[in-house]
N, C-alpha and C positions, 0 to 999 in steps of 0.2 A: 719443870721448865717455866721460866717467866713468860707471861702472856705476850709481852712486847719484845721477846728476844728474837734475834735474827734466825736462830735455830728452829723457830716455829714455822718458818717459811719453807716452801719447797724449792729451795735454791740449790744449785749445783754444789756438790760437796767441796770442790776446790775453792769456790767463792766463800763458802761458810768458814772453811779453814783459814783463809786469808783474813776474813773479817775478824776472826778471833785473835789472830796474831797482831792485827792493827789496833786491837783494844775496842773494837765495835761490839758491844754486847747487847745493849738495849737500843731499840729503835726510837728515834725522835717522833714527835706527834705526827709530822707530815709523812714520815716513812711508814709508820704503823698503819696510817689510813690509806696511803697510796700504793704501797708495794703489793699487797694481795691482789687488787684489781689489775695492776700493771702486769704481774706475773701470769694472769689469766688472759692477757692479750687485749684488755679493754683500753679505750681511749680515756685520757685523764686530763682534767683541768685542775691544776694544783695552785692554790693561792697561799703563798707563804713568803715571808721576808728572807733577805739574805741572812745566812747563818742558821736557817731552820733545818738544814740537812737534806734539801731537795736534790742537790747534785748527786749524792749517794743513792737517793731513791731512783732517779731515772737511769743512773749509770748501772746499777745492779740489774735493772730491767733489761737494758739493751745487751749487757754481757750475758745474761741468762739466755737470751734469744739468739746469741751469736753462734754461727757454725764456723769454727776456725779453719776447717779444711777448705771451705769455699772462699777463695781469696778474691772477694768482691766487696764493694762498699755496701754494707748491710744496715748501717745506722748513720744518720746525719743529725748533728746537734748544732743549732744556730744560736749565737750569742750576740749581744749588741756591741761589745767591745773586744779588742784583742786581749786585754788583760783577763777578762772573764773567760774567753775561749782558752787561753793558756792555763788558767786555773782549773777549768773543767777537764781539759785533756790530761792534766797532771793527776787529778782525782781518779779519772777512769783508769789510767795506767797503774795507779796505786792499788785500786780494787781488783785489777786484772793480773796482778803479779804472779799468781799461781797458775795462770792459763798461758801456756807457752805460745810464742809467735803471733801474738795479737798486735796488729799494726794500727796505731792511732795517729792521724795526721791532722795538723791544724792548717787551715786556709784563711788567712786574714789579710785585710787591706793594709796599706802602709808597708808592705813587704814586697820584694821583687817577685814577679810572676814565674820567671824562668826556673828557679830551684823547685817551686811548687809543682810545676808541670813535670819536671824530672821525677819528683817523688811520686806523683800520681801514676806515672808510667810504670813504676815498680809495684803499684797496687797498695790497697789499704782496706781494712775492715770497717773502721769508724772514722768519720770526718767530723771535726769540730771547727766551725768557722763563723765569720761574720757574713751577713746576707749579701752585701755588695760583691765581695770577692767570690763567694760560692756561685752567685749568679753569673759572674764573668767567666768562670771555668765551665759552667754548663753551656753558656752561649758559644764559647770557643770549642766545645766538644772535647775538652781535656778531662772532664769529670763525667762518669757514667753512673747514674743512680737507678738503673732499670731493676736491680735486684735488692733495692732498699726495702727493709721491713719495719724499721723504727725511725720516726721523725720526731725530733724534740725541739721545741721552741722554749729557750730559757730567757727569763726576763723579757717576756713578750711585750709588756707595756712600754718598756724603755726602747725596744726596737722600733715601735711605732712612734714614740716621741722623737726618735732620731731620724725619722723619715724613711724607714726601710719597708714601708708597706708595698710599694711597687716591686721591690726585689723579692719580697716574700711571695707575692702573687705569681711572679715569674717562676720562682723555684718550684712551687706546688705543681706547675704544669709539667715539670720534668720527672715527678716521682710517681710510683705506682699508686693506683686508687686503693688497692688492697694493701693496707699497711696499718701500723699502730701509730697514733699521734699523741704525744705527751706535751701539754702546754703548761708552763709555769710562769706565774706573774705575781708581783707583789700587790698590784691593784687590779681592779677588774672593770675598766671603763667600757662604754658601749661599743667602741671600736673592736675591743678584744672579743666581746660577745658575738659580734657579726663575723669575725674571722673564724671563731670556734664553730659557728653554724655552717660556714662554707667548707671547712677542711676536716671536720671531725664527725665520727659516727657515734651517736648516743653516748657522749662522754660522761664519766663519773666525776662529780664535782667534789673536790677535797679542799676544805678550807680550814686553815689552822690559825687561830687567834694568836696574837703576839704572846710570847711566853713570859713577857715581863710582868711581874706584879708591880703594884704602885710603889713598893718600897725599893725596887732595884734601881730606879732612876729618880734622882732629885731634880725637879724642874724649878728654875728660877726665872722670873720675868723682870726686866728692867726698863723703865720708861725713860726715853731720852728726848731732848729738845732738838737741837740742831744736829747736822751731820758731823760737825766737829765733836760734839759731845758723844756721838755714837762711837767714834774711834777711841775717844778717851775711855768710854765705858768698856770697850773691848780690851784695851791695854790694862785697865784696872782689874778686870776679871782674870786675865792671863797672869798678872803679877800676884794676885791673891791665891789663885789655885795652883800656879806653876805646874801645869800638866806636862807629862813627858810626851804625850801625843794628844793633840786636839784637832778637830776639824771645824773650821769656820765656814758656814754656808752663806753664800751671796746669791742673789737672783739673776745677776747678769755677768757676762764675761768681763766687761769693763770694770765693774766694781770688784770682781775677784782679783784682777791684776793690780788695781789701785790699792786695795786693802793689803795684799801681800807685800807690795812695794813699800807702803808706808810702815808696816810692822817691821820690815827689814831695816828701814832707815832708822828706826828707834833702837835696833839691835836684837830684835827677836829672830830666831832661826825659822823663818816662814817661807813657804813655797806656794805657788799658785797652780791650780789645775782647772783648765777650761778648754773648750772646743777649738780655740784658735792656736793652740800649741802645736808645733811640729812634733812628729812621732818621737824623735830622739829626746826633745825637751820633756815630753810627757813621761817617757821611760825614766829619765833622770829624776824628775820630780817624785815619781812613785817610789823609785829605789831609795831616795834620800828619806822619804817619810817612813817607809816600811822598815828601814834599818836604823831608825832613831837618830839620824844625823840632821833631821829637821823636825822641830817639835810641833809646828803649826802648819796644817794644810788648809789653804783657803780654796774653796771649790764651789762650782755650780752643781746643781743636782744631777744634771745629765752626765757630767764628767765623773762624779763620784759613784755613780750607780754600778753595782756589780764588782766593785773593787774589794780585794781581799784585805780589808782594814779591820784588824782584830784588836781587842783590848784597848779601846779608846778611853782615855781618862775623861774627856769632855767633848761635848758637841755644843758649839755656840752658833745660834742663828743671828748673824749680823743683820740679815733681812728676814723678816717673817716669811715663812713659806706661803706660796700663793694658794695651796690647797691643804686642807686639814690632813689628808692621808699622807701627803709629802712630809708634813711636820712630824707625824708619828713615825714615818720611815726614817727620817733624819735622826731623831733622838734614839731610835731603836739600835743605833750603832754603838751606843755607850752602855756600860753596865752589863755586858754579857758575861757568861760563864760564872755567874754568882757574885761578881764584884759589883760594887756600888758604881752607878754611872751618874754623871752630872750633865744636865742640859740647861743652857742659859739662852734666853731669847730677848733680843732688843726690839723695842717698838716705840712709835711716836703717837701723838694725839690722833693723827689721821687714821691710824691703824687700830684704834681702840675697838671698833666694831668687829674687826677680824679676831681680835683677842677674845672678845666676849663670845663669839661664835665657837672658837676653839675650846674655850672653857666648857661651853655647853656640850660639845661633842665628846670631850674627854671626861665629862662629869666631874669637873673640879672648879672651884672658885679661884679665879686668878686675880691676885692683888700684887702690885709691883713691889719688889724688894728695894731697899736702899742700896745705892752703889757702894762698892768697897771704898775705904778712905783714900783721899787724894795723895797722902804722903807716900803711898806704895810706889808712886811714879819716881820717887827720889832714890829708890833702892836699885842695886845692880840687877840687870836683867839675867835670868837664868839661861845658861847655854845648853845646847844639846850634848848628850854624853858621848856621842860618836861622831866621826867624820867619814866622808866617802871618798875613796880613791878610785878614779876611772883608769882602766887599762885598755889601750887601743888594740885589743885582740879578744876574740870570743870563740863561739862554737866552730866557726868556719876555719879558725886558725888552730882548732883542736885544743883550745885552752879549757881546762877542767878545774872545778873548785879545789881539788887536791893539789894541783900544780901551784895555785896561788897561795894556798895555806902553807905549802912546803917552802915556797920562795920567801914568804914573810917570816916564818918561824925557824927556818934552818939556820945553821952556822951563825952564831951571834945575832940572831934575828930578834923579833919582838916576841913577847909572851903570847902563847896561843889563846890565853884568856882575854887578850886585848883585840882579838879578831872577832868581828860580828858576822852579819849576814853576807853571803857571797852570791851574787846574781850574774848569770852569764847570758848574754844575748848573742846574736849572730856575729857581730863584728866588734863587740865591746864587752868588758866585764867590769863589775863594780864590787868593791869590797869595803865593808865598814870596819873601821879600826877605832879604838879608844882615842878620844881627842888628844890625850897626852902622848900618844905613840905615833902621831901622824908623820912627824919629821923622820923618825927612825924607819917607819914603814916605806915612805917615799924613797929614802936613800937605798933601802934594801932592794926594792923593786927596780929602781933606776940602774943600780950597779950590778945587780944579779941578772940571771937569765930565766926565762920561762919557756919551756919546750925548746931549750937550746938557742933561743934568740932573744933579742932585746925588743921590748915594746915600749911605746911612749906611755908615760903615766902622769896623771895630774890630780891635784886635790880639788874636788868639786865644791864650789861655795855657792 
């Protein structure tokens, strides 16, 4: 038996069997270090980046601890954003497939309270939610945590960045003193240390260094003069690299929107993600980027944290990150899973001292690269391979992925290979189709029926 195999742990046989069918054989570094103490009931502080496997680590811990026959809330996982909460709940359900009748419920802001209260009345074993909404349910008495045995704080540093400290303090008042607390964070600022002191009992510290070696991410730095040249530099990099998926980081919400708008005006398929977006616009932005119908996501650090963005071809720092560890976290999103990653950073004379500091921390000598040649701007701009169609019906209208796929590919429909990612929300569904098949797909969905009824459909641009 391999030393890092899941089989070496004292996990429930059903969980082990499922891990094997999911193809989870060997533990990641953070799982190998944190799971043994988690399974013995110890409190843990885990420092690891997105993609390190921390979700599976705490999920297996709370599933091992769970008593299915006691239909009470036994675990609470707090996440900074709804996207992360949905992702975590999905992973817990996947890992719990072989244990029957486990109920996992998400409680997030931006969603109506009524249905959540209804679901809580029916009971649940595991709650995954955002701090504001969980606190609201506790205050209203619609959520009872008296039998909680595992409390998880995921992306704790970002929850603090987003101003959730008062909500966290309030939630702790409602949960039993005798419990296991698991705290995961990409960075470990003083505020986290003080929270850990207040809410944890002799925690075990698990720190996993970034798994990137220097060769998996190519870093390039470009010196720019004016703000106009900054935009030109960004366009040149995008034209030279032609990434299928790139995240451009800005430091403010305003810059994020302006940069996305300007790129779009030149013909790039770019979308913006920042804190001022309405929930529906945020959902649509993420859907379009995840399903490859937008190639460039311009985002702030807060908005992009905890997002399930995999296989990024490039990360471009339009603005230099304010903190070194934020820079490292940004560029760590590219070059995963053994593929080469590209990280480009733009800076000006005034920021030279920051670049010098960054070089010192990273242990590299930073010299600016020459910008790609200007003639690239005369070439046609590459378009996204997919397009997104929105359907005005979702879970509440009982629309399922199979219904959409069937409607698109049935009787004289489009080829199944032209259908991409399908995502279903409460009152809307989104399907990616090959750009060349958009007209045919719209016609098929408009003229045909889904669940025996007609839904409004439109091409999202």
